[in-house]
N, C-alpha and C positions, 0 to 999 in steps of 0.2 A: 354317337361314337363317330369319330373321324380320325384319319391319320394326322400325326403332328403337323404335317405340311398344310392341312386344311384348317388347323386351329385358329389361325389369325382371321380367316374369313368368318368362321363361326362366332368368334369373340366380337368382331366388328359388327355382326348382325345381332348381337345380344342373345345368342342362343347358348344355353348351358350345354356343355359338351365334354364327354370323356375323350381323352386323346390316346390313341393307340400308336403303335410304331408304323413308320412308313416301310414299304417293301424295300429290300436291298436294291440300291441304285443299279448295280450291274445286271441283275436279272430283269429289271424293268427296261434298262437301256437296250438289252439284246432284243427284247420284244419290239420296242419302238423302232429300232434300227431296221429290222426285217419288215415292219409295218410300212415304212416309207416307200418301199418298192413292190409291195405285195398286191395281188389282185383283191378285189372287194371280198370274195369268198374267203381268201386266206386271211385278210384283215379281221373278219368276223371270228375266225378260228383263233387268231392270236389274242384278240382282246377278250371275247366271250369264253373261249375254250382254255386259254392259258393264264392271261393276266388276272382277270377278276377272281376265278376260283383258285388260282395258284398263289403267286407272291402277295397280291392284295389281301386275300383271305388269311393267309398264313401270318402276315404281319399283324393283323388286327385280332386274331383269334385269342391270344393270351389275355389281352385287355378285355375282350368280350366275355371270356369265361370268368374272369375276376369280377366283372360287373354283375354277371348273373349270380355268382355265389354271394355277393354282398347285398344285392338288391332283391333277389329271389322273386322275379316277376312271374305272373300267371300266364303271360302272353308276350311273345316277341313278334312284332309286326315289322316286316323287312321289305326292302326294295328288292326287286327281282334278281339283280345281278350282284348283290352284296351277300357273300356266302359265309363270312365269319360268324355272323349271328345265327345263320341256319345251322351250321355245324355245331356251334356252342349250344344251341337249343336242343338239338338231337342228342348231344353228349350228356346234357343235364336233365333230359326228360321234360323240358318246358315246351308248351304248345307254341308253335310258330306258324305264321301265316304271311302271305305275300300281298302287298298292295299292288293292284293292277295299275301300272303307269304308262303302259304302251299297249299295242295290239297283242292279244293273247297268242297269236301265232308267232310273233317276234319273240315274246318272252319264252315260249315253249322251245323255239329254236335255240335261244341262248342257253337254256338249261340242257338241251341235248348236246350242245358243244361243250359245256362245262362238266357234264357227267363223268367222263373218264378221269379228269383231273380231280374232281371231288371224291370219286370212288377210290382213288389211290390213297387218299388220306384216311377215309372212313368208308368201309364197304357199304354199299346200297344207299349212299347219301342221295344220289340223284333220284332213285326210286321213291325215297321218303319225301323228297321235295315235290315230286310230281303229285303225290297224294295229299299234300298239305292244302288247307283252304286258301283261297285267294279272295280278297275283298276288293270291291270297286274302288278305284282311285279317282282322281279328278278328271280323268279322261274316259272313264267307263260310262257306258250309256245307262241312264236312269231306268230304262225299261228292261234291264237284264233280269233273267230269271235267277232264282237263288236255289241253292242245293239244300236238301233236307238230310244230308249225310250226317253221322254223329259228329265228325270233326267240325263241319260248318255250323251245325246247330249249337255245339258247345261254344264256338267262337262268337256266334251271334249273341249268346247269353252274356259272354264276357264283355263284348264291345257294343252291343246294340246295333251293329252294322250288318246288312245283308251280305252274305259271303257264299262262295261256291267251293266245292271240293275241287282239288286239282286233278290232273291226270288227263292224258290224251288231249282231245280238242277242247276240253273244259278248263285247261290250265290258263288262268287269266281270263279277262273279259275283253273282247275285241272292241276297239274304238270304231266309230263310224266317221 
């Protein structure tokens, strides 16, 4: 799933892709306008706290929900700052997990920033995402311990991959 503006790149790479809407130009432009002169901390709040969980997620959500209804997956494996699939999975009762692609503390910080925006759309979304399993990605250390929580165990059975439950300092796997 990608916004229509990313479809050309996906097609050129030979990746089959469902295309969702792009966020409204004016809402994205306002964020990027402020971003240009913002401090690093404010930039993180603008992108991780507003753009990704707000206009980006809202634009892709209808297409993601349609894909879930037609495909009926057992699992949605998502990138940490992509929230349309997380909200759609929660709305439909599909198991969702995050692929660790960055340091766990960075991913946890992004979710803390996104939480208020996510929770305005659907109550307790951020809390649910903090409790969802996280699977090692390409940057996760191979020596990471795995969780034996029910969510991680069920995900391990579905994917065969070692996973950890989210929450607190265990959200994501830190890179070294």
